[in-house]
C-alpha positions, 0 to 999 in steps of 0.5 A, a space after each residue: 430572532 435571538 433563538 434563531 441566531 443562537 440555533 444557527 450559530 449552534 448548528 454551525 459549531 457542530 458542523 464545523 467540529 463534526 467535520 471528519 479528519 482526513 484519512 491518513 495513509 499508512 505505508 501500504 496505502 501509499 505504495 499501493 497508490 503509487 502502483 495503481 497510478 504507474 503500474 508495475 513490471 512483471 515479477 520473474 521467478 527468483 529470490 529478491 532481497 529488495 522487497 517490502 513486507 507489509 503487515 496490516 491490521 485494521 488501519 495500522 500497517 507496518 512495512 519492513 524490508 525483506 526477501 521473497 522467493 518466487 517460483 512459477 510467477 507466484 510468491 512462495 516464501 517471504 522473510 523479514 530483514 532483521 537489524 543484524 543482517 539476517 532474515 526471518 521467514 514469516 510463518 503464520 497460520 493462514 486462514 485460507 490454509 493454502 500451501 500454494 504460492 500467492 498471485 503477484 499483480 502489478 508488483 504487489 502480491 495478493 493479500 494473505 490473511 492470518 487467523 488473527 485477522 493480519 494481512 500481509 502483502 509483499 511489494 517489489 519497489 523496483 517493479 514500479 514503472 517510471 513516471 509518464 512524461 506530462 504534456 507541455 502547454 502551448 504558449 499563448 498567442 502574442 499580440 504583435 
């Protein structure tokens, strides 16, 4: 009997400490979830100084303010805003070696993959659609 209790408590302890910690969302995942939930407006051609450039490698992500250039509905160039107010173009060697623009869907560009396995996306936060109004609950019947 003692062995059964000892075994049960040991199993409970292992199960308690073996629980996975909840996954912490990075800055890219938080924005992507918002756009998935609400949707995004179309991004017209032009130069945007109010975008977020995301750089992800594994579970880590860095999000920087930046500038993006869109032509014919495709992302053609992206720049990171530096602390002195200037912009630096994001130049990498891309795995797909494409020189064409990157598709923009739902306010977020498609991912670009570098030869060092970095993923880049551009997010247009001002294209995030407004929250939808929630239905109001009806009152309960009154006992008159």
